[in-house]
Phi, psi and omega in degrees: 000132184244118182255144180263131180281139176223153179271125173217185174250176181299155188301332182270009178097348179281153177293135183298137176283355181277087179207114179136200187238126180241132173283119186267072184290348180275355182254149176234175186229127169259130179251137176238122181234150178132161184292342177257014185304308183293317180298317181297307186288335175302322182279000183246336189246168185282352181246165182275116176253349178293322182260014181292123178270171181283353180250023179210160177237171178231137163269133185207158177241148172251115188252160172280176178298339179269008177081010181269138185289119175267338180196161171230150184222154156251116186241148178201162178270133168273331176202182183299332183238025177220125180236138174249136176242118180262127183213176178293133181299328186288348176243003187297310185300309179294328178293316178300319179297316180294314180298320182296335180295337184264358184295312180048246185266002180295142178276075182209137179239128181255142178207159173277110182253021184302324181277359180257354184227149169264138178233121180233157171250134178247138181218150175064232184290350182275349183293156184249146176286128190233024173130192189302307181261058190295338182266356184281133176297138182074006168292146184222147177219151174253119178252091190063243180266002183265136173249132181235131183237129173286131178256174171295143179290163174238116186053036179083356180275125180293146182220152178220152170261130184240120183230130181207158176305152186306326184280357181289153173287137178300156180295149181278148177145164178297149181290136177241126182297141179302320180301322179290319176301316181297324175296319177299322176302316178296315183292338175286339181065023173252106191281147171249128180284130176235174187307318183297341184239019176299131180064024178269337189223146161279159188306322182291339178292344174241022173067024183295331178291341182265349182238022175086019184263356181223134174247114184276357182257354182278176181285191187289154173204163180305127179084003186302319182297320179293316180298315180294317180297321178299324183281314192265345180253008175067028182268358183285124182241004179230147174220162178265139177224166177255135181227164176233145174216155178281344183256159178298143174232154180215153178306133180097345178298143178265153181237138183237158171251251180253344184269182182277342182263140179295147179250355182200163176228136176287125180271319187200140182215157179202152177294136179273139182302331182263012178111152181075195181229145170249153182208151165269127179236141174264115193242141169297128184301329180293342183266348186298313183251000186284311185197166180299149177253149183226146182281131171075322177200171188295339178254013182283182180304137181286146177254135176255126181282129179256161180297139174281131189280005177213162178279144176277138178276112183273322183230152178252000000 
């Protein structure tokens, strides 16, 4: 699914605080080099890397045999035989270890290249023009040694991922606080898997099939049968939504309605610039319209459901 970025202001009429350049110190980089780099990673992730061009990136998940997400990546080619995967630093080491177990005879070498690259987020007026389809989500361009990827917008504000070798000059633009960038990540409703929620969700539980994170036409990968069955047999009972609460929320927090069993899990959360916290939550569909949801327990802080910024893909 390809979404077009557009410029707007924040939903309540205030000018969006998402404007500038943020150092994304919470992200790390896995590098894969070798003539089989694309073929190898194609067989491990939910997206197609065999046909990946130099002018595009991929959102993808690395799943367990049970179809549960162990990691999520934004991946792209630096060259025909070099691929970079950007992911949360707190899961990079175990993810690299798991992926390396599958290399076997493939001509591909995996390494932690986090200390070799700078990773920044660009938002608002700081974004860079990157080629013919410059407004398309997951479009990518190489500006000399710099790679720039268009991300999903946050409240209509355009955003980009900027990755370059360590010796590069940082991107120009006003400084943007990491906390504000993280809030924008939540408002984009495109979740990043972190340690508290490893193996908690199949990709559709966080809407990955609706934001370009799953290719149902590619070949096998770990958990592929479970992911496909969830899509085509109507067994999916959870979806991701964006919520607001006056109290702090964190990844892994449980959400309750009136019963003793949780009806949702917080996937990702961040402090909102105007107060309170916003979060992406993976919710049982039966709980969405049934009754109010509360954080941590049935008498906990109430959650307010916010509009989802993209349409959900119901059928493939």
